[in-house]
C-alpha positions as CSV (number, residue, x, y, z in Angstrom):
1,M,33.5,48.7,8.8
2,S,34.8,45.7,10.7
3,Q,38.5,45.0,11.3
4,G,38.4,42.0,9.0
5,I,37.0,43.9,6.1
6,A,39.5,46.7,6.8
7,W,42.4,44.2,6.5
8,L,40.9,42.8,3.3
9,L,40.6,46.2,1.8
10,L,44.1,47.1,2.9
11,V,45.4,44.1,0.9
12,V,43.3,45.2,-2.1
13,S,44.8,48.7,-1.8
14,G,48.3,47.2,-1.6
15,L,47.6,45.2,-4.8
16,L,46.3,48.3,-6.5
17,D,49.5,50.0,-5.5
18,V,51.5,47.2,-7.3
19,A,49.2,47.6,-10.4
20,W,49.8,51.3,-10.3
21,A,53.6,50.9,-10.3
22,V,53.4,48.6,-13.3
23,A,51.1,51.0,-15.1
24,M,53.6,53.8,-14.3
25,K,56.4,51.8,-15.9
26,Y,54.2,51.2,-19.0
27,A,53.3,54.9,-19.1
28,H,56.9,55.7,-20.0
29,G,57.0,59.0,-18.1
30,Y,53.4,59.9,-18.9
31,T,54.0,59.7,-22.7
32,R,51.4,57.0,-23.3
33,P,47.9,58.3,-22.7
34,G,46.2,55.0,-22.0
35,W,48.7,53.8,-19.5
36,T,48.9,57.3,-17.9
37,A,45.1,57.4,-17.4
38,L,45.1,53.9,-16.0
39,S,47.9,54.8,-13.6
40,L,46.0,57.8,-12.3
41,V,42.8,55.8,-11.8
42,L,44.8,53.1,-9.9
43,L,46.5,55.8,-7.8
44,A,43.1,57.4,-6.9
45,A,41.7,54.0,-6.0
46,F,44.4,52.8,-3.8
47,V,44.7,56.2,-2.0
48,W,40.9,56.2,-1.4
49,L,40.9,52.6,-0.1
50,L,43.9,53.3,2.2
51,G,42.1,56.4,3.6
52,R,39.0,54.3,4.3
53,V,41.0,51.6,6.0
54,L,42.8,54.1,8.2
55,T,39.5,55.0,9.9
56,V,39.6,51.5,11.4
57,L,43.1,50.2,11.6
58,P,46.1,51.7,13.4
59,V,48.0,54.0,11.0
60,G,51.5,52.6,11.8
61,S,50.6,48.9,11.2
62,A,48.3,49.6,8.2
63,Y,50.8,51.8,6.4
64,A,53.6,49.4,7.0
65,V,51.6,46.5,5.7
66,W,50.4,48.5,2.7
67,T,53.9,49.6,1.9
68,G,55.2,46.0,2.3
69,I,52.6,44.6,-0.1
70,G,53.4,47.3,-2.6
71,A,57.2,46.9,-2.4
72,S,57.1,43.1,-2.4
73,G,54.6,42.8,-5.2
74,T,56.4,45.4,-7.3
75,V,59.8,43.6,-6.9
76,L,58.2,40.3,-8.0
77,L,56.3,41.8,-11.0
78,G,59.3,43.8,-12.0
79,A,61.2,40.6,-12.4
80,A,58.3,38.8,-14.1
81,L,57.3,41.5,-16.5
82,F,60.4,43.6,-17.1
83,G,63.3,41.1,-16.6
84,E,64.6,42.9,-13.5
85,T,67.1,40.9,-11.5
86,L,65.7,38.6,-8.8
87,S,68.9,37.7,-6.9
88,M,68.9,35.7,-3.7
89,L,69.4,38.9,-1.7
90,R,66.3,40.5,-3.3
91,V,64.2,37.3,-2.6
92,T,65.5,37.3,1.0
93,G,64.4,41.0,1.3
94,V,60.9,40.1,0.0
95,V,60.6,37.2,2.4
96,L,61.6,39.5,5.3
97,V,59.1,42.1,4.2
98,V,56.4,39.4,4.0
99,A,57.4,38.1,7.5
100,G,57.1,41.7,8.8
101,I,53.6,42.0,7.3
102,V,52.5,38.8,9.0
103,A,53.9,40.0,12.3
104,L,52.2,43.4,12.1
105,R,48.9,41.7,11.2
106,Q,49.1,39.4,14.1
107,A,50.3,42.0,16.7
108,P,47.6,43.5,18.9
109,A,46.7,47.1,18.0
């Protein structure tokens, strides 16, 4: 797998992580079978993709980028879907995380 494909799959894995977090919220503590099943499928998918990506990319950068995508995306979807507060401080935090992701992506391995 090329580095370009690995970075693309890392982004996909991060987005699956966001979808997993949302599915977990909808699963209500594993009391809703459909949402619970979806959350487990998403969990397996993002962990599998992350594992594949780590065969090519440096673990520190890849994990930090993956976590940043998951955290930022979850904050934004939490606000959009669940009415969670999106204060200026939270938005600033997301912007800083995204800036860190860009820096890690651009840094030489």
